[in-house]
C-alpha positions as CSV (number, residue, x, y, z in Angstrom):
1,M,32.6,42.0,-57.3
2,H,31.6,40.7,-60.5
3,F,30.5,37.1,-60.7
4,P,30.4,36.5,-64.5
5,L,28.2,33.2,-64.7
6,A,25.7,34.6,-62.7
7,G,25.9,38.4,-65.0
8,V,25.6,40.3,-61.4
9,D,27.4,42.5,-59.2
10,A,27.4,41.9,-55.6
11,N,29.0,42.8,-52.2
12,P,30.6,39.5,-51.0
13,I,29.8,40.8,-47.6
14,F,26.1,40.9,-48.6
15,L,26.3,37.4,-49.6
16,V,27.9,36.1,-46.6
17,L,24.8,37.7,-44.5
18,W,21.8,36.6,-46.6
19,G,23.2,33.2,-46.2
20,V,23.7,33.8,-42.5
21,F,20.1,34.8,-42.5
22,I,19.3,31.5,-44.7
23,G,21.3,29.1,-42.6
24,Y,19.4,30.5,-39.4
25,V,16.0,30.6,-40.2
26,F,16.0,27.1,-42.3
27,T,17.8,25.3,-39.0
28,S,15.1,26.9,-36.4
29,V,11.9,26.6,-38.3
30,G,13.3,23.8,-40.3
31,A,11.2,25.1,-43.3
32,A,11.3,27.8,-46.4
33,G,15.5,28.4,-46.6
34,G,14.8,27.0,-50.5
35,I,12.1,29.6,-50.7
36,L,14.3,32.3,-49.0
37,A,17.7,31.6,-51.0
38,G,15.6,32.0,-54.4
39,V,13.6,35.4,-52.7
40,G,17.5,36.8,-52.3
41,H,18.9,35.2,-56.0
42,M,16.3,36.5,-57.9
43,S,15.3,40.3,-55.8
44,I,18.4,40.9,-54.1
45,F,20.9,39.7,-56.5
46,G,19.2,39.8,-59.8
47,L,19.7,36.4,-61.2
48,K,18.4,36.4,-64.2
49,N,18.2,32.7,-65.6
50,A,15.3,30.5,-63.7
51,N,17.5,27.7,-64.5
52,M,20.5,28.7,-62.8
53,V,18.4,30.3,-59.5
54,K,16.7,26.1,-59.1
55,P,20.1,24.4,-58.1
56,M,21.5,27.5,-56.7
57,N,19.1,27.7,-54.5
58,Q,19.1,23.9,-53.9
59,I,22.7,23.8,-53.4
60,L,22.4,26.4,-50.0
61,T,19.5,24.0,-48.7
62,L,21.9,21.2,-48.7
63,V,23.8,22.6,-45.9
64,T,21.9,21.7,-43.1
65,P,21.6,18.0,-44.1
66,I,24.6,17.3,-44.5
67,V,25.5,18.5,-41.6
68,G,22.6,17.0,-38.9
69,T,22.0,13.4,-41.0
70,P,24.8,12.4,-39.0
71,L,23.8,13.4,-35.9
72,Y,20.3,12.2,-36.3
73,F,21.6,8.9,-37.0
74,R,23.8,8.6,-34.0
75,E,20.9,9.7,-32.1
76,R,18.6,7.2,-33.1
77,R,16.4,10.2,-34.4
78,V,16.0,8.6,-37.9
79,V,13.2,6.3,-39.1
80,I,15.0,4.4,-41.5
81,P,12.2,2.7,-43.4
82,T,10.2,5.8,-44.0
83,A,13.1,7.7,-44.9
84,I,14.3,5.0,-47.7
85,V,10.4,5.0,-48.9
86,L,10.1,9.2,-49.0
87,G,13.6,8.9,-50.6
88,L,12.4,6.3,-53.3
89,G,9.2,8.5,-54.2
90,G,11.5,11.5,-54.3
91,I,13.9,10.4,-56.8
92,I,11.5,9.6,-58.8
93,G,9.5,13.2,-57.9
94,A,12.9,14.9,-58.2
95,L,13.6,13.7,-61.4
96,I,9.9,14.7,-63.0
97,G,9.7,17.9,-61.6
98,S,13.2,19.1,-62.7
99,T,12.7,18.4,-66.3
100,L,9.5,19.3,-66.2
101,S,10.7,23.2,-64.8
102,H,13.5,22.8,-67.0
103,S,11.3,23.2,-70.0
104,L,8.0,24.5,-68.5
105,L,9.0,27.5,-65.9
106,K,12.9,28.4,-67.8
107,D,11.6,32.5,-68.0
108,M,11.0,34.1,-64.8
109,A,8.1,35.6,-66.2
110,T,6.3,32.1,-65.3
111,F,8.7,31.0,-62.8
112,K,7.9,34.0,-60.1
113,P,4.1,33.6,-60.3
114,F,4.6,30.1,-59.8
115,F,7.0,30.5,-56.7
116,G,4.9,33.0,-55.6
117,I,1.6,31.3,-55.1
118,V,3.4,28.2,-53.6
119,T,5.1,30.9,-51.3
120,L,1.7,32.3,-50.1
121,G,0.6,28.4,-49.9
122,I,3.4,28.0,-47.2
123,S,2.3,31.1,-45.1
124,F,-1.0,30.1,-44.9
125,R,0.8,26.3,-43.4
126,I,3.1,28.7,-41.2
127,A,0.2,30.9,-39.9
128,Y,-2.0,27.6,-38.8
129,E,0.8,26.2,-37.1
130,C,1.0,29.2,-34.9
131,T,-2.8,28.8,-34.3
132,N,-3.8,27.3,-30.4
133,K,-6.0,24.1,-32.3
134,F,-2.5,23.6,-34.4
135,I,-0.4,23.5,-31.0
136,N,-3.3,21.8,-29.3
137,S,-3.4,19.1,-31.7
138,Q,0.0,17.9,-31.0
139,K,-0.5,17.1,-27.4
140,K,0.6,13.6,-27.9
141,V,3.5,14.5,-30.3
142,K,4.5,17.3,-27.7
143,Q,4.7,14.3,-24.9
144,A,7.2,12.0,-27.2
145,N,9.4,15.3,-27.6
146,D,8.9,16.1,-23.7
147,N,10.2,12.3,-22.8
148,F,12.8,12.2,-25.0
149,A,14.3,15.6,-24.2
150,K,13.5,14.6,-20.7
151,K,16.1,11.4,-20.9
152,V,18.7,12.6,-23.2
153,K,19.3,15.5,-20.4
154,E,19.4,12.5,-17.6
155,L,21.7,10.3,-19.6
156,S,23.8,13.3,-20.5
157,E,24.2,14.5,-17.2
158,Q,24.9,11.2,-15.9
159,G,27.2,10.3,-18.9
160,K,25.7,7.7,-20.3
161,L,24.4,9.3,-23.5
162,S,25.3,5.8,-25.2
163,E,22.3,4.5,-23.7
164,I,20.0,6.7,-26.1
165,K,19.4,3.6,-28.2
166,E,17.3,2.3,-25.4
167,I,14.8,5.3,-26.4
168,G,15.3,6.4,-29.4
169,V,14.0,4.8,-32.8
170,K,12.6,0.7,-32.8
171,F,11.3,-0.9,-35.9
172,Q,8.4,-2.8,-34.5
173,K,7.4,-3.9,-38.1
174,T,8.0,-3.7,-41.7
175,G,6.4,-3.6,-44.7
176,I,2.9,-1.9,-46.0
177,K,1.8,-1.3,-42.5
178,N,5.0,0.2,-40.5
179,S,5.2,0.5,-36.9
180,F,8.4,1.8,-34.3
181,T,8.0,2.9,-31.2
182,F,9.7,6.1,-29.9
183,S,10.5,7.5,-26.2
184,G,8.2,4.8,-25.5
185,E,5.1,5.8,-27.5
186,E,4.3,3.8,-30.5
187,F,3.2,5.2,-33.9
188,T,2.6,3.1,-37.3
189,Y,1.5,4.6,-41.3
190,N,1.5,3.0,-44.0
191,A,4.4,2.9,-46.7
192,I,2.5,3.9,-49.7
193,V,1.2,7.3,-48.4
194,V,4.5,7.7,-47.7
195,F,6.2,6.9,-51.0
196,I,3.2,8.7,-52.5
197,A,4.0,11.8,-50.5
198,G,8.0,11.7,-51.0
199,L,6.8,11.8,-55.0
200,L,4.3,14.7,-54.8
201,V,6.7,16.4,-52.4
202,A,9.2,16.1,-54.7
203,I,7.9,17.3,-58.0
204,L,6.5,20.4,-56.4
205,S,10.3,21.5,-54.7
206,A,12.4,20.3,-57.7
207,S,10.2,22.6,-60.0
208,L,10.9,25.6,-57.6
209,G,14.2,24.7,-56.9
210,V,14.1,24.5,-52.7
211,G,14.9,21.6,-50.3
212,G,11.2,20.3,-49.6
213,G,10.9,20.5,-45.7
214,F,7.9,22.9,-45.6
215,L,5.7,20.3,-47.2
216,L,7.2,17.4,-45.2
217,V,7.3,18.5,-42.1
218,P,3.9,18.8,-41.5
219,F,2.9,15.9,-43.6
220,M,5.0,14.1,-41.3
221,T,4.0,15.2,-37.9
222,S,0.0,16.8,-38.6
223,I,-0.9,13.4,-40.8
224,L,1.5,10.5,-39.8
225,G,1.4,12.2,-36.1
226,F,5.6,11.5,-36.1
227,P,7.5,14.1,-32.6
228,M,9.1,16.3,-34.4
229,Y,12.5,15.1,-32.8
230,I,11.8,12.2,-35.6
231,V,10.4,14.0,-38.2
232,A,13.8,16.6,-38.3
233,G,16.5,13.7,-38.8
234,T,14.2,11.2,-41.1
235,S,12.7,14.4,-43.1
236,T,16.7,15.7,-43.6
237,L,17.9,12.6,-45.4
238,S,14.8,12.5,-47.7
239,I,15.6,16.0,-48.6
240,L,19.1,15.5,-48.9
241,V,18.4,12.4,-51.6
242,S,16.1,14.1,-53.8
243,S,17.8,17.5,-53.5
244,S,20.8,15.7,-55.2
245,T,19.2,14.0,-57.6
246,S,17.3,17.6,-58.7
247,I,20.7,19.1,-58.6
248,L,22.6,16.7,-60.6
249,N,19.5,16.6,-63.6
250,Y,19.3,20.2,-63.7
251,L,22.7,20.2,-64.7
252,S,22.7,17.2,-66.6
253,M,20.0,19.1,-69.1
254,G,22.6,22.0,-69.5
255,S,21.7,24.3,-66.2
256,S,25.0,26.6,-65.0
257,L,26.3,27.4,-61.6
258,D,28.6,30.1,-60.2
259,L,30.3,28.4,-57.9
260,T,32.3,31.7,-56.8
261,F,29.0,33.2,-56.0
262,L,28.2,29.9,-54.2
263,A,30.6,29.5,-51.6
264,F,30.2,33.1,-50.3
265,E,26.3,32.1,-49.5
266,L,27.9,28.4,-48.6
267,A,29.7,29.9,-45.6
268,G,27.2,32.1,-44.4
269,V,24.8,29.0,-44.3
270,A,27.4,26.8,-42.4
271,I,27.8,30.4,-40.0
272,G,23.7,30.7,-39.4
273,T,23.1,26.9,-39.0
274,V,25.7,26.6,-36.2
275,V,24.3,30.5,-34.7
276,A,20.9,28.9,-35.1
277,A,22.0,25.4,-33.2
278,R,23.0,27.9,-29.9
279,L,20.3,30.7,-30.1
280,S,17.1,28.7,-30.7
281,K,16.7,27.5,-27.3
282,Y,16.6,31.4,-26.3
283,I,13.8,32.5,-28.8
284,N,10.1,31.9,-28.9
285,A,9.6,29.5,-32.1
286,R,6.3,30.3,-32.3
287,Y,7.5,34.1,-32.8
288,M,9.6,32.9,-35.1
289,K,7.2,31.3,-37.0
290,M,4.8,34.3,-37.0
291,F,7.7,36.6,-38.7
292,L,8.6,34.3,-40.8
293,G,4.5,34.2,-42.1
294,V,4.2,37.0,-42.6
295,L,7.6,37.8,-44.4
296,L,6.9,34.8,-46.7
297,F,3.1,36.3,-47.4
298,Y,4.6,39.6,-48.5
299,I,6.9,37.6,-50.7
300,G,4.1,35.2,-52.2
301,L,2.0,38.6,-52.9
302,K,5.1,40.1,-54.4
303,Y,5.5,37.5,-57.2
304,F,2.1,36.8,-57.9
305,L,0.4,40.1,-57.6
306,P,1.7,41.7,-61.0
307,V,0.1,38.7,-62.9
308,F,-3.2,41.0,-62.3
309,G,-1.0,44.0,-63.4
310,I,-0.4,44.5,-59.3
311,N,3.3,45.8,-58.3
312,I,3.9,45.8,-54.3
């Protein structure tokens, strides 16, 4: 099938299948959905316009935030003050990143090496998260996660899931210094640090045309020390805000979208998201991350090494 705006021929079934893969990985691991979308657009399906690839990547990463955000709110798994501060930084960062990328990284010759070096960095981070050192450093986070999961299971079995508000996020103090409790554990953070992180992550993610979960998730788990149960919801809301801002800015600067092409991919992403929600509990998360780390390492080298005349 020919897609005139994208300027390529592609099998719609293959587009759906690639979307399933993106949705599954993004939902299971919580990162790299935009990176994989970019790989598909540039290397598998052969899109040539970098400023078309970026917003199309980000649109694919919006499926999970749109579907997941209401659920996270209902389960009280969003630290709203943190999400607001991240979002404010994200809006400014998305405008800066997309504007700079639209003019400075408009050609594949300049965009691909940049995409590659960042992908290499992500692969190293994912590899680190698979080490025993990292896993052992997350004991407090794991305890809060386990307590929350246990309580949710008990409430569900008793038909009292509405009582989740008693163990979900409770705000204690807001301002520059913020604190909240989750599942009996207290957490504190500096709002200025969170704003700067949201700004910087959005600049990089908007310039790449990705969601930014690959940076927000480790920032919130490793630096802020938040449990993954609330990191997922809080980062998802932030990504929804910053990615939407970036997409709209790309479009305002003249970037175009092939909506028919995107429709097939979005259908696949939606399917992959549902499949991951049902199957991820049966698959070892550490092995999944190892696989993703190796895959991203190869992708990073593939895009970056040609700068030195090396092709793989």
